[in-house]
C-alpha positions in Angstrom: -210.6 -7.6 40.6 -208.6 -9.8 43.1 -205.4 -11.5 41.0 -205.5 -15.2 40.7 -203.8 -17.4 43.4 -201.5 -19.0 40.3 -200.1 -15.3 39.9 -196.3 -15.5 41.2 -196.3 -13.8 44.6 -194.3 -10.5 44.8 -190.9 -10.2 46.6 -191.7 -7.3 49.0 -188.0 -6.7 49.7 -187.4 -5.7 46.2 -190.0 -3.0 46.3 -189.4 0.7 47.1 -192.3 1.6 49.0 -192.9 5.3 50.0 -192.9 5.1 53.7 -195.8 7.7 53.8 -198.1 4.8 52.5 -198.1 3.3 55.8 -200.1 6.0 57.5 -202.9 4.7 55.0 -203.3 1.4 57.2 -202.7 1.8 61.2 -200.6 -1.0 62.5 -203.3 -3.1 64.2 -205.0 -4.0 60.9 -201.9 -4.6 59.1 -200.9 -6.7 61.9 -204.4 -8.6 62.3 -205.1 -9.0 58.6 -201.3 -9.7 57.5 -201.4 -7.1 54.9 -198.7 -4.5 53.5 -199.7 -1.4 51.6 -197.6 -1.2 48.4 -198.6 2.0 46.5 -201.7 4.4 46.6 -202.7 5.9 43.2 -206.4 7.2 42.2 -207.8 6.7 44.9 -206.9 2.9 44.7 -204.9 1.2 47.5 -202.6 -1.8 46.1 -202.3 -4.5 49.2 -199.8 -7.3 49.5 -202.0 -10.3 51.1 -201.2 -14.0 51.4 -204.5 -14.9 49.6 -205.6 -12.0 47.3 -208.8 -13.8 46.7 -210.0 -13.7 50.2 -212.9 -11.3 49.6 -214.0 -11.1 53.3 -210.7 -9.6 54.4 -210.5 -7.2 51.4 -214.3 -5.9 52.1 -213.3 -5.2 55.7 -210.5 -3.2 54.8 -212.1 -1.5 51.8 -215.3 -0.4 54.2 -213.2 0.7 57.3 -210.7 2.7 54.9 -213.4 3.8 52.3 -211.0 3.1 49.7 -210.9 0.9 46.6 -208.7 -1.9 47.3 -206.3 -3.9 44.9 -204.8 -7.2 46.0 -201.7 -8.8 45.1 -200.1 -12.2 46.3 -197.1 -12.0 48.6 -196.0 -14.9 51.0 -196.6 -14.6 54.6 -193.2 -14.6 55.6 -192.7 -11.6 53.5 -195.7 -9.6 54.9 -194.7 -10.3 58.4 -191.1 -9.4 57.7 -192.5 -5.9 55.9 -194.8 -5.2 58.9 -192.1 -5.5 61.6 -189.6 -3.5 59.2 -192.0 -0.5 58.4 -194.5 -0.5 61.4 -191.9 -1.7 64.1 -191.5 -4.7 66.6 -194.7 -4.8 68.6 -196.5 -1.8 66.7 -200.0 -3.4 67.0 -199.4 -3.9 70.9 -198.2 0.0 71.5 -201.1 0.8 69.2 -203.4 -1.1 71.8 -202.0 0.6 74.4 -202.6 4.3 73.2 -206.2 3.3 72.0 -207.0 2.3 75.9 -208.0 5.9 76.3 -204.7 7.1 77.7 -202.7 10.2 75.4 -199.2 9.7 75.0 -198.4 12.4 76.9 -200.7 11.8 79.9 -199.0 8.4 80.2 -195.4 10.2 80.2 -196.7 12.4 82.9 -197.9 9.4 84.8 -195.1 7.1 84.6 -193.0 9.3 87.1 -195.2 7.5 89.9 -193.8 4.2 91.0 -197.5 3.0 91.5 -198.3 3.8 87.8 -195.6 2.4 86.5 -196.2 -0.9 88.4 -199.7 -0.7 87.0 -198.9 -0.3 83.5 -196.1 -2.8 83.7 -198.5 -5.2 84.7 -201.0 -4.2 81.6 -201.3 -7.0 79.2 -200.0 -5.1 75.9 -196.6 -4.1 78.0 -196.3 -7.9 79.1 -197.1 -8.8 75.2 -194.7 -6.5 73.7 -191.6 -7.5 76.1 -192.6 -11.0 75.1 -192.4 -10.0 71.8 -189.2 -8.3 72.0 -188.1 -11.8 73.6 -189.3 -14.1 71.2 -188.1 -12.0 68.3 -184.3 -12.1 70.2 -184.6 -15.8 70.2 -186.0 -16.3 66.5 -182.9 -14.2 65.5 -180.4 -16.2 67.5 -179.2 -12.9 69.2 -177.0 -13.3 72.3 -177.8 -9.8 74.0 -180.9 -7.4 73.7 -179.9 -3.8 74.7 -182.9 -1.4 75.8 -181.2 2.0 75.4 -182.9 5.2 76.6 -182.1 8.5 74.7 -183.5 12.2 75.3 -186.1 12.1 72.5 -186.0 7.9 71.7 -185.5 4.6 73.0 -183.7 2.3 71.0 -184.0 -1.6 70.9 -180.6 -3.5 69.6 -179.9 -7.2 69.1 -176.4 -8.5 69.0 -176.2 -11.3 66.4 -172.9 -13.1 65.6 -171.2 -10.7 67.8 -172.6 -7.5 65.5 -175.1 -5.1 67.3 -178.1 -4.3 64.9 -181.1 -1.5 65.6 -184.4 -3.3 65.8 -187.3 -1.4 63.9 -189.8 -0.5 66.6 -192.7 2.4 66.6 -191.8 6.0 67.3 -193.9 6.5 70.2 -192.2 3.8 72.2 -190.4 6.4 74.3 -193.2 7.1 76.3 -193.3 3.4 77.7 -189.8 2.8 78.3 -190.5 3.1 82.2 -193.1 0.4 81.9 -190.9 -2.0 79.8 -188.1 -1.6 82.1 -190.6 -2.1 85.0 -192.0 -5.1 83.5 -188.5 -6.8 83.0 -187.7 -6.1 86.6 -190.8 -7.5 87.7 -189.8 -10.6 85.5 -186.5 -10.7 87.4 -187.4 -10.3 90.8 -186.0 -6.7 91.1 -187.0 -3.4 92.6 -189.1 -1.4 90.4 -188.9 1.5 92.9 -185.1 1.5 92.7 -184.1 3.7 89.6 -180.6 5.2 91.2 -178.7 1.8 91.6 -177.6 -0.9 89.2 -179.5 -3.9 89.7 -178.8 -7.7 88.4 -181.0 -10.5 88.1 -182.1 -13.6 85.7 -185.0 -14.9 84.4 -185.8 -18.3 83.1 -188.3 -18.3 80.2 -189.6 -21.3 77.4 -189.6 -20.5 73.7 -190.5 -22.8 71.2 -189.9 -25.7 73.5 -186.4 -24.1 74.1 -185.6 -23.3 78.0 -183.4 -20.3 78.2 -181.8 -18.4 81.1 -181.9 -14.7 80.8 -179.0 -12.7 82.7 -180.7 -9.2 83.3 -178.4 -5.9 84.0 -180.2 -2.6 84.6 -178.1 0.8 84.5 -179.2 4.1 85.5 -178.4 6.6 82.7 -179.1 10.3 82.3 -182.4 9.4 80.4 -183.4 6.7 82.3 -182.7 3.0 82.9 -180.8 0.8 80.4 -181.3 -2.8 80.3 -178.8 -5.4 78.8 -180.4 -8.9 78.5 -177.7 -11.9 78.0 -179.8 -14.8 76.5 -178.2 -18.1 77.6 -179.4 -21.5 76.1 -178.3 -25.1 76.7 -177.7 -25.4 73.2 -175.0 -23.1 73.1 -172.9 -25.8 75.1 -170.8 -27.5 72.1 -168.6 -30.6 72.2 -165.0 -30.0 71.7 -165.2 -31.1 68.2 -167.9 -28.4 67.3 -165.6 -25.7 68.8 -163.8 -24.9 65.2 -160.5 -26.6 66.6 -158.2 -27.8 63.6 -157.7 -31.6 64.1 -154.0 -30.8 65.3 -155.3 -28.4 68.1 -158.3 -30.8 68.8 -155.6 -33.6 69.5 -153.5 -31.4 71.7 -156.6 -30.1 73.6 -158.0 -33.6 74.4 -154.2 -34.6 75.5 -154.0 -31.6 77.7 -157.5 -31.9 79.5 -156.5 -35.6 80.4 -153.7 -34.6 82.4 -153.6 -35.2 86.1 -152.6 -31.6 87.3 -151.5 -28.3 85.6 -152.9 -25.2 84.4 -154.9 -24.8 81.2 -155.4 -20.7 80.4 -158.0 -19.5 77.7 -157.2 -16.0 76.9 -159.0 -13.5 75.0 -161.1 -10.4 75.2 -165.0 -10.4 76.6 -167.1 -12.2 74.0 -164.2 -14.0 72.3 -166.3 -17.7 73.6 -163.6 -18.4 76.6 -166.2 -19.6 78.7 -168.0 -21.9 76.3 -164.4 -23.4 75.6 -163.9 -24.1 79.1 -167.4 -25.6 79.7 -166.8 -27.9 76.6 -163.5 -29.2 78.1 -165.1 -29.8 81.6 -168.2 -31.6 79.7 -165.8 -33.9 78.1 -163.9 -34.9 81.2 -166.7 -34.8 83.7 -167.5 -38.3 85.0 -168.5 -40.3 88.1 -165.4 -40.7 89.2 -164.1 -36.9 89.2 -165.1 -34.3 91.3 -165.4 -31.1 89.7 -165.9 -27.4 91.0 -166.2 -24.0 89.4 -166.1 -20.7 90.7 -167.4 -18.2 88.4 -168.7 -14.7 87.8 -171.4 -14.8 87.0 -172.8 -18.6 86.4 -173.4 -19.0 82.6 -174.6 -22.6 82.0 -175.5 -25.1 84.4 -173.5 -28.3 84.0 -175.1 -31.4 85.5 -172.7 -33.2 88.1 -170.1 -30.1 88.5 -170.6 -28.0 91.8 -170.6 -24.3 90.5 -170.1 -21.1 92.8 -171.3 -17.9 91.7 -168.9 -15.3 93.4 -170.2 -12.5 95.9 -167.7 -9.8 96.6 -170.1 -7.7 98.6 -170.0 -10.7 101.4 -166.7 -11.9 100.8 -166.9 -14.1 98.6 -164.1 -13.6 95.8 -162.4 -15.8 93.5 -159.3 -16.0 96.0 -161.6 -17.1 99.1 -163.8 -19.6 96.9 -160.6 -21.0 95.7 -159.4 -21.7 99.3 -162.7 -23.3 100.6 -162.8 -25.4 97.6 -159.8 -27.2 98.2 -161.5 -28.5 101.5 -164.1 -30.2 99.1 -161.4 -32.8 97.7 -161.8 -31.7 94.0 -160.1 -33.3 91.2 -160.7 -31.0 88.5 -161.3 -26.9 89.3 -162.2 -23.7 87.3 -161.6 -20.4 88.3 -163.7 -18.3 86.1 -160.9 -15.6 85.6 -157.6 -14.6 87.0 -157.9 -10.9 87.7 -155.4 -10.2 90.3 -152.1 -11.4 92.2 -153.8 -13.2 95.2 -156.0 -15.2 92.7 -153.3 -15.9 90.3 -151.1 -17.2 93.3 -153.5 -19.4 94.8 -154.8 -21.0 91.2 -150.8 -21.7 90.7 -150.4 -23.3 94.1 -153.4 -25.4 93.7 -152.1 -26.7 90.5 -149.0 -27.7 92.0 -150.6 -29.6 94.8 -152.0 -32.1 92.3 -155.0 -30.4 90.7 -156.2 -29.6 87.4 -157.1 -26.0 86.9 -159.0 -24.3 83.8 -159.0 -20.5 83.8 -159.1 -17.2 81.7 -157.0 -14.3 81.3 -157.9 -11.0 79.4 -154.9 -11.0 76.6 -154.5 -10.4 73.1 -152.5 -13.4 72.2 -151.4 -16.6 74.0 -148.0 -15.3 74.7 -149.7 -12.3 76.4 -150.9 -14.8 79.0 -147.4 -14.9 80.5 -146.9 -11.2 80.4 -150.2 -10.9 82.3 -149.2 -13.3 84.9 -145.7 -11.5 85.4 -147.1 -8.3 85.5 -149.6 -9.6 88.5 -146.2 -10.2 90.6 -146.0 -14.1 89.8 -142.5 -15.4 89.9 -141.2 -17.1 86.6 -140.7 -20.2 88.2 -144.4 -20.2 89.3 -145.4 -19.7 86.0 -143.1 -22.1 84.1 -144.1 -24.9 86.4 -147.6 -25.8 87.0 -148.9 -23.9 83.3 -149.6 -26.5 80.7 -150.9 -24.2 77.8 -152.1 -20.8 77.2 -155.0 -20.8 74.4 -155.7 -17.7 72.9 -158.9 -17.2 70.5 -161.3 -15.2 68.6 -164.9 -16.0 67.2 -165.5 -15.0 63.7 -168.7 -15.3 61.4 -169.4 -18.0 59.0 -170.3 -17.4 55.7 -174.0 -17.8 55.0 -174.4 -21.4 53.1 -177.4 -19.9 51.5 -175.6 -17.2 49.5 -171.9 -18.4 49.1 -170.0 -16.9 46.4 -166.6 -17.3 45.0 -164.7 -14.1 44.8 -161.3 -13.1 43.6 -158.9 -12.3 46.8 -157.4 -8.8 47.1 -153.6 -9.6 46.4 -152.7 -6.7 49.1 -154.7 -8.6 51.9 -153.0 -11.9 50.9 -149.4 -10.4 51.5 -150.9 -9.3 54.8 -151.3 -13.1 55.4 -147.3 -13.6 54.1 -149.1 -15.1 50.9 -146.8 -14.4 48.0 -147.0 -17.3 45.6 -149.7 -18.9 43.5 -152.1 -16.2 44.2 -154.2 -17.1 41.0 -154.7 -20.7 42.4 -156.2 -19.1 45.8 -160.1 -19.5 46.0 -162.1 -18.0 48.6 -165.6 -17.0 49.2 -167.7 -14.4 50.7 -171.7 -14.2 51.4 -173.6 -12.0 48.9 -176.5 -11.4 51.2 -179.7 -13.2 51.6 -183.1 -13.5 53.5 -181.7 -16.3 55.4 -178.5 -14.1 56.7 -180.9 -11.0 57.0 -178.6 -9.7 54.0 -175.4 -9.7 56.1 -173.6 -12.2 54.2 -172.9 -14.1 57.5 -174.7 -17.0 59.6 -173.7 -18.3 62.8 -169.7 -18.2 64.5 -166.7 -20.4 64.8 -163.4 -19.8 66.9 -160.2 -19.4 65.6 -157.3 -20.5 67.9 -153.6 -19.9 69.1 -152.2 -22.6 71.3 -148.8 -21.8 73.0 -147.7 -25.2 74.5 -145.4 -24.9 77.7 -142.4 -27.1 76.2 -139.3 -27.4 78.0 -137.5 -24.8 75.7 -140.2 -22.3 76.3 -140.1 -22.7 79.9 -136.4 -22.3 79.7 -137.1 -18.8 78.0 -139.6 -17.9 80.5 -137.1 -18.8 83.4 -134.4 -16.5 81.7 -137.0 -13.7 81.5 -136.9 -13.6 77.7 -139.3 -11.1 76.1 -142.6 -12.1 74.8 -141.3 -11.9 71.3 -138.5 -13.9 72.0 -140.8 -16.7 73.4 -143.2 -16.3 70.5 -140.6 -16.8 68.1 -139.7 -19.9 69.5 -142.9 -21.2 69.9 -143.6 -20.4 65.9 -140.4 -22.6 65.2 -142.1 -25.4 67.3 -144.9 -25.3 65.2 -147.3 -22.9 66.8 -150.3 -21.8 64.3 -151.2 -18.3 65.4 -154.7 -16.7 65.3 -154.4 -15.5 61.9 -152.7 -18.3 60.5 -155.7 -20.5 62.1 -158.0 -18.3 60.5 -156.4 -18.4 57.2 -157.1 -22.3 56.9 -160.7 -21.0 57.9 -160.6 -18.8 55.0 -159.2 -21.3 52.4 -161.7 -24.1 53.6 -164.7 -21.5 52.8 -165.6 -21.2 56.3 -165.0 -17.3 56.9 -163.9 -14.6 55.2 -160.3 -12.6 55.5 -161.9 -9.5 56.6 -163.5 -11.5 59.5 -160.2 -12.7 60.4 -158.5 -9.3 60.0 -161.2 -7.8 62.1 -160.9 -10.1 65.0 -157.0 -10.5 64.9 -153.9 -8.5 66.0 -151.1 -7.9 63.5 -148.6 -10.5 63.6 
């Protein structure tokens, strides 16, 4: 008999469901009727359904399967998540393609021909499946989608808060990898016949009223083409106040970006949020009486009122050549996406010396490493000491999920790593237990930790004396510099992030 609506709904994630039971109901039925099988016993199939009194759906399923159905109540959100987890993202869509009469083996053979791939890529079901990949990535707040071919499988992974997660997908998706890649190429205006060379493109989409810019990179591999999709949203642009800066660092940065000339370097590895920080600085000082020009690789966000240039090394437009041309456009403020070599570094410095404010990035582990990197490129110490105002190192740490945040006892050994020796019993720190809201990771969202090396007269003096990086760092600490770990520890004490996160992203002091 159908269960009463007053019965509390089951929490599906708490159940251990035998994987074999999903063979009882095809993905198409599960998706269409929004049901999930729970157990099969004595010829009776127990199904989770939002409305256990919906006799029309129950009769349809019973008639199709030839089984007695025992319905139990579960929330729609729980059912949809269980369908995705057990059948895989887009399982219904893939089943539709197979059921059109094409056997999986035939499709595998057919996709060796470009015209067949193009036809399948324009198939409504493939279009729907690719759309599902994109929409789900947006819902999960992903920054990247990885579509990776291997010998016997195709993997789809999302990067959420800096960590990669496998996405459940149907096992037979491997047969459609060429069609999926071709669909993405068509959307990005790329050559679907070219499978030997890397290709790059862009797609603009709108999901739930939000406009996103997708940056596409295709890479040929041993088992087919690998795809990386970077999701860029206007929502990712932050004000300086929302970057995660401490009040003291925020005050310092606001003063630095108001200077009439000089260089501000932001340092850190790829994916540490350097571009976001630079864009936030430019947005803060952008006004009608300022001419701002950027040269980037690539342009990640479009800034209103800012002239942005994309480099094209193949045709001779590099950071260095672009910088020279930018000077003829009477800029007040310039941004150089990255200083990678001596030529770019030298021109950037000379631009600042001629009365311009310049923002740029370097790939170094800490703020003092920025000085070392420039010297290693061949820049003379006096050319670093004179125009550079500050080196800002940064990393991104995950934020503790507010829905499952709990207090925990700190590990004394780890605290000692942070130089915390006294009053250990008085220290309260937090972690996330894991819940539905954060997909049981304990984290939701990211913020930054910072290290500001201000080029004071004393630091400039040490640089001119060719002092070591350690000597410069020691002097900076004496003058009040907070290292990445010190800034991270402040965020740990405030319950923003965890000790493990700070250790994960920062070097030993």
